[in-house]
Residue frames relative to the residue before (quaternion, step in Angstrom):
aa qw qx qy qz dx dy dz
M 1.0000 0.0000 0.0000 0.0000 0.00 0.00 0.00
T 0.4153 -0.7186 0.5024 0.2425 3.58 -0.86 0.95
P 0.6437 -0.5090 0.3878 0.4198 3.61 -1.21 0.38
A 0.6369 0.5351 -0.3446 0.4351 3.60 0.98 -0.77
A 0.6631 0.5111 -0.3107 0.4500 3.57 1.01 -0.81
R 0.6887 0.4791 -0.2879 0.4619 3.58 1.10 -0.69
R 0.5298 0.6636 -0.4103 0.3325 3.60 1.20 -0.44
A 0.4310 -0.7047 0.5016 0.2569 3.57 -0.84 0.96
P 0.5386 -0.6157 0.4506 0.3575 3.61 -1.04 0.64
L 0.5414 -0.6111 0.4637 0.3442 3.54 -1.13 0.64
P 0.5075 -0.6400 0.4658 0.3403 3.62 -1.00 0.71
A 0.5611 -0.6052 0.4441 0.3487 3.55 -1.14 0.65
T 0.4512 -0.6549 0.5380 0.2794 3.54 -1.18 0.65
T 0.3020 -0.7652 0.5437 0.1664 3.57 -0.71 1.07
V 0.0481 -0.7899 0.6105 -0.0307 3.55 -0.79 1.13
V 0.1257 -0.7596 0.6338 0.0747 3.57 -0.94 0.92
V 0.1437 -0.7619 0.6281 0.0659 3.56 -0.88 1.02
A 0.1166 -0.8088 0.5760 0.0223 3.57 -0.75 1.07
G 0.7418 0.3124 -0.2872 0.5193 3.54 -0.86 1.06
Y 0.0526 -0.8091 0.5853 0.0093 3.57 -0.97 0.84
G 0.2507 0.7209 -0.6068 0.2221 3.52 -0.70 1.23
V 0.7900 -0.3189 0.1916 0.4873 3.59 -1.20 -0.31
I 0.6370 0.5198 -0.3461 0.4519 3.61 1.05 -0.63
T 0.7225 0.4262 -0.2694 0.4730 3.59 0.70 -1.00
A 0.5908 0.5506 -0.3741 0.4559 3.61 1.08 -0.58
G 0.6806 0.4932 -0.2853 0.4607 3.56 1.07 -0.73
I 0.7435 0.4373 -0.2447 0.4429 3.57 0.90 -0.87
L 0.5402 0.6559 -0.4116 0.3295 3.61 1.08 -0.53
P 0.6660 0.4914 -0.3446 0.4429 3.67 0.79 -0.77
H 0.6271 0.5313 -0.3445 0.4536 3.61 1.05 -0.67
L 0.6672 0.4806 -0.3003 0.4834 3.58 0.99 -0.80
A 0.6764 0.5092 -0.3000 0.4395 3.58 0.90 -0.93
A 0.6341 0.5568 -0.3296 0.4233 3.59 1.15 -0.54
L 0.6203 0.5463 -0.3500 0.4408 3.60 1.21 -0.31
P 0.3819 -0.7538 0.4811 0.2334 3.62 -0.53 1.08
S 0.6256 0.5570 -0.3393 0.4281 3.58 1.20 -0.42
L 0.7074 0.4283 -0.2519 0.5028 3.60 1.27 -0.21
R 0.1470 -0.7200 0.6682 0.1166 3.51 -1.26 0.61
V 0.1024 -0.8562 0.5057 -0.0255 3.56 -0.24 1.34
A 0.0322 -0.7614 0.6473 0.0164 3.55 -1.11 0.82
L 0.2664 -0.7597 0.5790 0.1293 3.56 -1.22 0.60
T 0.0358 -0.7560 0.6511 0.0572 3.54 -1.14 0.70
S 0.1092 0.7909 -0.5890 0.1247 3.56 -0.90 0.97
R 0.4301 -0.7022 0.5051 0.2585 3.55 -0.97 0.86
H 0.6382 0.5608 -0.3235 0.4166 3.63 1.21 -0.39
L 0.7530 0.4517 -0.2011 0.4342 3.58 1.02 -0.79
D 0.1789 -0.7638 0.6047 0.1377 3.54 -1.22 0.55
R 0.7600 0.1607 -0.1756 0.6048 3.57 1.30 0.17
A 0.6023 -0.5972 0.3960 0.3518 3.54 -1.17 0.64
P 0.3525 -0.7562 0.5102 0.2088 3.63 -0.85 0.91
H 0.7477 0.2935 -0.1660 0.5721 3.58 1.26 -0.31
G 0.5156 -0.7127 0.3883 0.2747 3.55 -0.67 1.14
Q 0.7345 0.4125 -0.2371 0.4839 3.58 1.07 -0.65
V 0.6922 0.4358 -0.2617 0.5122 3.58 1.27 -0.03
P 0.2650 -0.7896 0.5290 0.1627 3.62 -0.30 1.17
L 0.3830 -0.6865 0.5709 0.2370 3.54 -1.23 0.62
I 0.0347 -0.8108 0.5837 -0.0266 3.57 -0.74 1.07
S 0.4891 -0.6132 0.5288 0.3242 3.53 -1.35 0.23
P 0.6113 -0.5278 0.4187 0.4153 3.61 -1.15 0.40
D 0.5984 0.5798 -0.3601 0.4197 3.58 1.13 -0.60
D 0.6742 0.5075 -0.2871 0.4533 3.59 1.19 -0.54
I 0.4832 0.7190 -0.4210 0.2690 3.59 1.21 -0.35
P 0.6643 0.5084 -0.3558 0.4167 3.68 0.73 -0.80
A 0.6457 0.5428 -0.3328 0.4215 3.61 0.97 -0.79
G 0.6602 0.5203 -0.3081 0.4456 3.59 1.14 -0.55
R 0.2638 -0.8046 0.4898 0.2076 3.58 1.31 -0.21
P 0.0278 0.8576 -0.5129 0.0254 3.61 0.70 1.04
R 0.3088 -0.7177 0.5917 0.1987 3.52 -1.18 0.68
V 0.7706 0.1291 -0.0862 0.6182 3.56 1.25 -0.44
I 0.0672 -0.7513 0.6551 0.0427 3.55 -1.06 0.86
V 0.1233 -0.7945 0.5941 0.0227 3.56 -0.73 1.14
G 0.0742 -0.8045 0.5888 0.0245 3.57 -0.81 1.01
C 0.0511 0.7688 -0.6364 0.0363 3.57 -1.06 0.79
F 0.0599 0.8534 -0.4988 0.1390 3.54 -0.17 1.34
E 0.6724 -0.5425 0.3578 0.3544 3.51 -1.33 0.47
D 0.8105 -0.0985 0.1378 0.5607 3.58 0.89 -0.88
D 0.7643 -0.3538 0.2673 0.4683 3.56 -1.33 -0.10
T 0.6593 0.5376 -0.3205 0.4166 3.57 0.87 -0.96
R 0.6886 0.4633 -0.2868 0.4785 3.59 0.87 -0.89
S 0.6149 0.5391 -0.3473 0.4590 3.58 1.04 -0.70
R 0.6730 0.4857 -0.2997 0.4704 3.59 0.84 -0.96
G 0.6472 0.5479 -0.3268 0.4172 3.57 0.95 -0.87
F 0.6901 0.4576 -0.2933 0.4778 3.58 0.96 -0.79
W 0.7348 0.4395 -0.2697 0.4407 3.59 0.60 -1.08
G 0.6941 0.4488 -0.2777 0.4896 3.58 1.21 -0.43
H 0.3981 0.7113 -0.4841 0.3182 3.60 1.27 0.04
P 0.5581 -0.6524 0.3834 0.3405 3.62 -0.77 0.96
K 0.6835 0.4797 -0.3032 0.4591 3.62 0.95 -0.77
V 0.6199 0.5141 -0.3443 0.4825 3.58 1.12 -0.60
V 0.6214 0.5282 -0.3271 0.4773 3.57 1.01 -0.83
A 0.6604 0.5089 -0.3091 0.4574 3.59 0.93 -0.89
A 0.6571 0.5087 -0.3154 0.4582 3.60 0.97 -0.82
I 0.6505 0.5016 -0.3251 0.4685 3.59 0.96 -0.79
R 0.6609 0.5086 -0.3123 0.4550 3.58 0.92 -0.87
A 0.7221 0.4557 -0.2569 0.4527 3.60 0.92 -0.87
E 0.8077 0.3270 -0.1381 0.4708 3.58 0.85 -0.98
R 0.2358 -0.8006 0.5120 0.2033 3.61 1.24 -0.40
P 0.1627 0.8266 -0.5248 0.1222 3.60 0.81 0.95
A 0.5128 -0.5281 0.5377 0.4111 3.50 -1.38 -0.07
C 0.1547 -0.7814 0.6016 0.0591 3.57 -0.84 1.03
I 0.1108 -0.8105 0.5752 0.0085 3.57 -0.56 1.20
E 0.1140 -0.7950 0.5950 0.0298 3.58 -0.61 1.17
L 0.1694 -0.8272 0.5337 0.0469 3.56 -0.35 1.32
S 0.5247 0.6950 -0.3898 0.2995 3.58 1.22 -0.39
T 0.4030 -0.6275 0.5952 0.2993 3.52 -1.35 0.37
I 0.0966 0.8044 -0.5671 0.1484 3.54 -0.26 1.34
T 0.6322 -0.5216 0.3924 0.4175 3.56 -1.27 0.11
P 0.6181 -0.5452 0.4003 0.4007 3.60 -1.15 0.46
D 0.6251 0.5399 -0.3512 0.4410 3.61 0.96 -0.76
Q 0.6661 0.4851 -0.3034 0.4785 3.57 0.93 -0.86
A 0.6351 0.5360 -0.3359 0.4433 3.60 0.98 -0.79
V 0.6751 0.4800 -0.2983 0.4742 3.59 0.88 -0.91
R 0.6344 0.5215 -0.3282 0.4668 3.59 0.98 -0.83
W 0.6498 0.5228 -0.3103 0.4562 3.58 0.96 -0.89
H 0.6042 0.5475 -0.3498 0.4613 3.61 0.99 -0.79
H 0.6849 0.4898 -0.2930 0.4529 3.58 0.78 -1.02
E 0.6842 0.5009 -0.2978 0.4386 3.58 0.87 -0.94
V 0.6816 0.4850 -0.2982 0.4596 3.60 0.88 -0.90
T 0.6970 0.4650 -0.2918 0.4614 3.59 0.83 -0.91
A 0.6064 0.5525 -0.3579 0.4460 3.60 1.09 -0.61
L 0.6776 0.4706 -0.2811 0.4903 3.58 1.17 -0.58
G 0.5991 -0.5858 0.3530 0.4163 3.59 1.27 -0.18
G 0.5430 0.6202 -0.4044 0.3962 3.58 1.26 0.03
A 0.4337 -0.6316 0.5598 0.3157 3.54 -1.36 0.16
A 0.2434 -0.7968 0.5420 0.1097 3.57 -0.63 1.16
W 0.0379 -0.7845 0.6185 -0.0230 3.56 -0.60 1.19
E 0.1515 -0.7751 0.6122 0.0390 3.55 -0.19 1.34
C 0.1325 0.8446 -0.4827 0.1898 3.57 -0.35 1.23
P 0.0102 0.7957 -0.6050 0.0262 3.64 0.44 1.07
V 0.2179 -0.7943 0.5606 0.0857 3.55 -1.04 0.82
T 0.1666 -0.7666 0.6106 0.1083 3.54 -1.27 0.43
G 0.4900 0.6405 -0.4902 0.3306 3.52 -1.20 0.63
S 0.2840 -0.8030 0.4815 0.2066 3.56 1.33 -0.25
R 0.8250 -0.2820 0.1678 0.4602 3.56 -1.30 -0.30
P 0.6517 0.5256 -0.3648 0.4073 3.67 0.77 -0.81
A 0.7011 0.4510 -0.2810 0.4755 3.59 0.88 -0.87
A 0.6061 0.5396 -0.3643 0.4568 3.61 1.05 -0.64
E 0.6851 0.4803 -0.2900 0.4646 3.58 0.89 -0.90
A 0.6994 0.4521 -0.2665 0.4852 3.58 1.08 -0.69
G 0.4240 -0.7050 0.4645 0.3278 3.59 1.22 -0.32
T 0.5823 0.6018 -0.3457 0.4234 3.58 1.20 0.54
L 0.2125 0.7872 -0.5471 0.1894 3.59 1.03 0.68
S 0.3051 -0.6944 0.6102 0.2290 3.54 -1.29 0.42
A 0.1969 -0.8068 0.5546 0.0525 3.56 -0.92 0.99
F 0.2048 -0.7337 0.6375 0.1159 3.53 -1.10 0.85
L 0.0438 -0.8833 0.4593 -0.0832 3.54 -0.17 1.35
H 0.0801 0.6983 -0.7105 -0.0334 3.45 -1.32 0.66
A 0.0992 -0.8044 0.5856 0.0109 3.57 -0.70 1.13
S 0.4249 -0.7133 0.5004 0.2455 3.55 -0.94 0.91
G 0.7994 -0.0501 0.0436 0.5972 3.58 1.22 -0.37
P 0.6235 -0.5699 0.3778 0.3791 3.59 -1.20 0.38
S 0.0602 0.7667 -0.6388 0.0210 3.54 -1.27 0.48
T 0.3340 -0.7474 0.5376 0.2019 3.58 -0.53 1.13
A 0.6203 0.5414 -0.3474 0.4487 3.59 1.08 -0.66
A 0.6582 0.4895 -0.3120 0.4794 3.60 0.96 -0.81
D 0.6033 0.5494 -0.3511 0.4592 3.58 1.05 -0.72
E 0.6678 0.5038 -0.3015 0.4575 3.57 0.91 -0.91
V 0.6484 0.5181 -0.3171 0.4588 3.57 0.97 -0.84
L 0.6917 0.4719 -0.2913 0.4626 3.60 0.80 -0.95
A 0.6235 0.5565 -0.3417 0.4299 3.58 1.03 -0.75
A 0.6074 0.5892 -0.3529 0.3992 3.59 1.14 -0.54
F 0.8408 0.1609 -0.0600 0.5134 3.60 1.02 -0.62
T 0.6656 0.4377 -0.3345 0.5035 3.62 1.19 0.31
R 0.3059 -0.7334 0.5764 0.1906 3.54 -1.20 0.59
N 0.7902 0.1493 -0.0598 0.5913 3.58 1.00 -0.85
R 0.0805 -0.7769 0.6241 0.0192 3.53 -1.07 0.85
Y 0.0966 -0.8001 0.5919 0.0099 3.57 -0.68 1.14
E 0.2201 -0.8270 0.5102 0.0849 3.56 -0.49 1.22
F 0.1797 -0.7676 0.6126 0.0573 3.53 -1.00 1.00
G 0.4704 -0.7416 0.4244 0.2205 3.55 -1.03 0.84
R 0.7589 0.3377 -0.1875 0.5243 3.60 1.20 -0.35
P 0.5229 -0.6032 0.4885 0.3522 3.60 -1.04 0.69
G 0.7713 0.3372 -0.2609 0.4726 3.55 -1.02 0.80
N 0.5957 0.5917 -0.3795 0.3886 3.60 1.11 -0.45
P 0.5936 0.5251 -0.3942 0.4653 3.66 1.00 -0.50
A 0.6497 0.5085 -0.3179 0.4673 3.59 0.99 -0.81
R 0.6446 0.5167 -0.3254 0.4600 3.59 0.94 -0.86
F 0.6877 0.4813 -0.2913 0.4588 3.55 0.83 -0.99
K 0.6434 0.5338 -0.3391 0.4314 3.61 0.91 -0.86
L 0.6528 0.5070 -0.3282 0.4572 3.60 0.97 -0.74
V 0.6427 0.4917 -0.3220 0.4915 3.59 1.00 -0.78
F 0.6392 0.5473 -0.3098 0.4426 3.57 0.95 -0.96
N 0.6997 0.4629 -0.2730 0.4707 3.59 0.87 -0.95
A 0.6524 0.5103 -0.3212 0.4591 3.58 0.98 -0.82
W 0.6194 0.5388 -0.3251 0.4694 3.56 1.03 -0.81
G 0.6902 0.4761 -0.2757 0.4700 3.57 0.85 -0.97
A 0.6461 0.5206 -0.3220 0.4559 3.59 1.00 -0.80
S 0.6384 0.5218 -0.3228 0.4647 3.57 1.03 -0.78
L 0.6521 0.5010 -0.3109 0.4766 3.59 1.01 -0.80
L 0.6510 0.5077 -0.3208 0.4643 3.59 0.97 -0.83
H 0.6285 0.5325 -0.3333 0.4587 3.58 0.98 -0.83
A 0.6748 0.4843 -0.2946 0.4726 3.59 0.87 -0.94
A 0.6438 0.5255 -0.3247 0.4516 3.58 0.94 -0.88
A 0.6586 0.5182 -0.3097 0.4492 3.57 0.96 -0.86
V 0.6322 0.5376 -0.3334 0.4474 3.59 0.97 -0.84
F 0.7282 0.4252 -0.2525 0.4744 3.59 0.79 -0.99
A 0.6096 0.5601 -0.3576 0.4322 3.60 1.04 -0.68
R 0.6367 0.5378 -0.3248 0.4472 3.58 1.05 -0.72
C 0.6346 0.5545 -0.3311 0.4244 3.62 1.14 -0.56
L 0.6348 0.6271 -0.3338 0.3040 3.56 0.97 -0.87
P 0.6632 0.5128 -0.3595 0.4098 3.68 0.72 -0.81
D 0.6921 0.4669 -0.2921 0.4666 3.60 0.88 -0.88
L 0.6688 0.5147 -0.3058 0.4407 3.57 1.00 -0.79
L 0.8134 0.3263 -0.1217 0.4659 3.56 0.88 -0.98
G 0.2812 -0.7956 0.5025 0.1884 3.59 1.20 -0.29
P 0.8574 -0.0564 0.0399 0.5100 3.61 -0.77 -0.98
D 0.6353 0.5231 -0.3407 0.4546 3.58 1.22 -0.24
Y 0.3804 0.7476 -0.4806 0.2559 3.60 1.23 0.07
P 0.6352 0.5321 -0.3710 0.4191 3.70 0.83 -0.74
T 0.6205 0.5238 -0.3507 0.4665 3.59 1.05 -0.64
A 0.6495 0.5109 -0.3135 0.4678 3.57 0.96 -0.86
A 0.6467 0.5192 -0.3221 0.4565 3.58 0.97 -0.85
K 0.6298 0.5248 -0.3356 0.4640 3.58 1.02 -0.75
V 0.6473 0.5219 -0.3222 0.4525 3.58 0.97 -0.85
V 0.7434 0.4358 -0.2650 0.4327 3.59 0.62 -1.07
T 0.7007 0.4469 -0.2867 0.4766 3.62 1.14 -0.43
S 0.7861 0.3232 -0.1725 0.4978 3.60 1.19 -0.18
D 0.7822 0.2759 -0.1296 0.5433 3.60 1.16 -0.38
G 0.7668 0.3294 -0.2526 0.4895 3.57 -1.00 0.79
W 0.6812 -0.5448 0.3206 0.3692 3.52 -1.27 0.42
M 0.6285 0.5402 -0.3488 0.4376 3.62 1.18 -0.35
A 0.4643 0.7472 -0.4154 0.2313 3.57 1.24 -0.37
A 0.6352 0.5442 -0.3548 0.4177 3.61 0.91 -0.81
L 0.6765 0.4738 -0.2869 0.4853 3.58 0.93 -0.90
A 0.6935 0.4863 -0.2928 0.4436 3.59 0.77 -1.00
D 0.6338 0.5440 -0.3384 0.4334 3.59 0.98 -0.78
Q 0.6935 0.4695 -0.2729 0.4734 3.57 1.05 -0.73
K 0.8343 0.3090 -0.0977 0.4459 3.58 0.86 -0.95
L 0.5435 0.6599 -0.4189 0.3060 3.62 1.07 -0.52
H 0.6294 0.5576 -0.3565 0.4072 3.60 0.95 -0.77
R 0.6519 0.4928 -0.3210 0.4786 3.60 1.03 -0.74
I 0.6470 0.5264 -0.3227 0.4474 3.57 0.96 -0.87
V 0.6890 0.4887 -0.2849 0.4531 3.58 0.83 -0.99
S 0.7562 0.3822 -0.2050 0.4900 3.59 0.90 -0.93
R 0.3252 -0.7588 0.4889 0.2818 3.58 1.34 -0.18
A 0.2961 0.7680 -0.5002 0.2690 3.56 1.03 0.89
Y 0.0996 0.8562 -0.4948 0.1101 3.55 0.41 1.25
E 0.5281 0.6068 -0.4261 0.4138 3.58 1.25 0.00
D 0.7960 0.2869 -0.2065 0.4913 3.60 -1.31 0.12
P 0.0045 -0.8899 0.4559 0.0142 3.59 0.77 1.05
D 0.3946 -0.6424 0.6015 0.2641 3.49 -1.27 0.60
F 0.7590 -0.0488 0.0434 0.6479 3.56 1.17 -0.70
A 0.3793 -0.7735 0.4643 0.2055 3.57 -0.54 1.18
V 0.5664 -0.6184 0.4293 0.3355 3.55 -1.04 0.82
H 0.5895 0.5869 -0.3603 0.4221 3.60 1.09 -0.67
H 0.6718 0.4859 -0.2996 0.4720 3.58 0.95 -0.82
M 0.6297 0.5192 -0.3446 0.4638 3.58 1.05 -0.66
V 0.6138 0.5367 -0.3523 0.4595 3.60 1.00 -0.73
K 0.6502 0.5066 -0.3154 0.4702 3.59 0.93 -0.86
D 0.6647 0.5073 -0.3109 0.4519 3.58 0.86 -0.93
L 0.6735 0.4917 -0.3027 0.4615 3.59 0.95 -0.83
R 0.6234 0.5138 -0.3482 0.4755 3.59 1.05 -0.60
Y 0.6342 0.4983 -0.3306 0.4902 3.59 1.00 -0.72
A 0.6525 0.5132 -0.3166 0.4589 3.59 0.99 -0.82
R 0.6348 0.5238 -0.3337 0.4597 3.59 1.00 -0.75
A 0.6324 0.5181 -0.3349 0.4686 3.59 1.02 -0.72
L 0.6799 0.4787 -0.2792 0.4802 3.58 1.11 -0.67
L 0.8183 0.3188 -0.1066 0.4662 3.58 0.81 -1.05
G 0.4640 -0.6414 0.4773 0.3814 3.58 1.15 -0.47
D 0.6729 -0.5187 0.3602 0.3852 3.55 -1.35 -0.04
L 0.0327 -0.7894 0.6120 -0.0354 3.56 0.36 1.21
P 0.5759 -0.6448 0.3605 0.3503 3.63 -0.77 0.93
P 0.7050 0.4333 -0.3190 0.4621 3.68 0.73 -0.81
L 0.6160 0.5356 -0.3485 0.4606 3.59 1.09 -0.63
A 0.6660 0.5050 -0.3050 0.4565 3.58 0.90 -0.93
A 0.6542 0.5071 -0.3154 0.4641 3.59 0.97 -0.84
A 0.6567 0.5031 -0.3112 0.4678 3.58 0.95 -0.85
L 0.6509 0.5179 -0.3281 0.4478 3.59 0.89 -0.88
D 0.6414 0.5170 -0.3331 0.4587 3.61 0.89 -0.86
A 0.6829 0.4936 -0.2907 0.4533 3.58 0.92 -0.90
F 0.6707 0.4830 -0.3082 0.4709 3.61 0.95 -0.79
V 0.6058 0.5350 -0.3543 0.4704 3.60 1.06 -0.68
A 0.6629 0.4965 -0.3033 0.4713 3.59 0.93 -0.89
A 0.6438 0.5178 -0.3228 0.4618 3.59 0.99 -0.79
E 0.6382 0.5165 -0.3288 0.4668 3.59 1.00 -0.77
E 0.6551 0.5158 -0.3168 0.4522 3.59 0.94 -0.84
L 0.7139 0.4585 -0.2531 0.4649 3.58 1.00 -0.83
H 0.8134 0.3067 -0.1206 0.4793 3.57 0.80 -1.03
G 0.5513 -0.6084 0.3986 0.4087 3.59 1.24 -0.27
P 0.6531 -0.5853 0.3238 0.3551 3.57 -1.13 0.64
Y 0.7685 0.3657 -0.1971 0.4867 3.59 1.05 -0.62
A 0.3196 0.6809 -0.5584 0.3499 3.54 1.08 0.79
D 0.5779 -0.5590 0.4487 0.3902 3.56 -1.17 0.48
F 0.5734 -0.6445 0.3818 0.3319 3.56 -1.02 0.76
T 0.5206 0.6067 -0.4304 0.4190 3.61 1.22 -0.08
A 0.4540 0.6728 -0.4474 0.3756 3.61 1.28 -0.04
V 0.4681 0.6589 -0.4485 0.3815 3.59 1.25 -0.15
A 0.5559 0.6036 -0.3899 0.4179 3.61 1.21 -0.31
D 0.7730 0.2206 -0.1236 0.5818 3.59 1.22 -0.45
P 0.0438 0.8519 -0.5202 0.0412 3.61 0.47 1.14
G 0.4870 -0.7002 0.4191 0.3114 3.59 1.23 -0.10
R 0.6401 0.4880 -0.3413 0.4854 3.57 1.21 0.38
């Protein structure tokens, strides 16, 4: 028998994913499919595991699993702080010095504070908000805005499972700053697209299909219209790719960062109205029908 044949297999890398929503629901199958990873999920919303290969655990169980990577994806600053500050999570970071990957869209202040707290415990802080919503999460093609306090081959392997593009920033907090601008910019464009899209059927009557073909295939607006016009026209706001409630939160964080820029303020008002009319978990294209 050769030395290679006698060599024991490397132990699986233990990964804990915290938080469950459209992003984590999309990325879990990609992580679970890798034989080199052993993945567990913790979520305050769930009482049973949503994926057969991924056990549901309590935060109290995290230290016993000796994680090499902890991935968090949360609704807002408060939920992020609550998880990373949990005594058992703190104990696991101090004992195992894992790579900690924060996928959430949070404020820059929270991102910088999180960097300091994780690195002070000995962990590697990977600030990594992602974009692409549910379709990209399910396809494993999210784009990541990253600042890492140090290298981690395990974190690289985890991110490679569900991201296609990775853009590295040199300062803590800059991924968070950019993500807020990026989301506010996109929300403003979606709001404007929805306003004008609503005008076309009444203005053009039987020629509307021609107009729809133009806006979804020609000109600089085509990428946005091709993705979103079908939901706007059909008012298909259920089963969200990105919930309107999360967009309202992101825009409020962006306003705190940027001030009351006119397109941001107009978009925020429209998304707030859409949330009030359609409910917090309507798709964010519900901004096309804010009820005002």
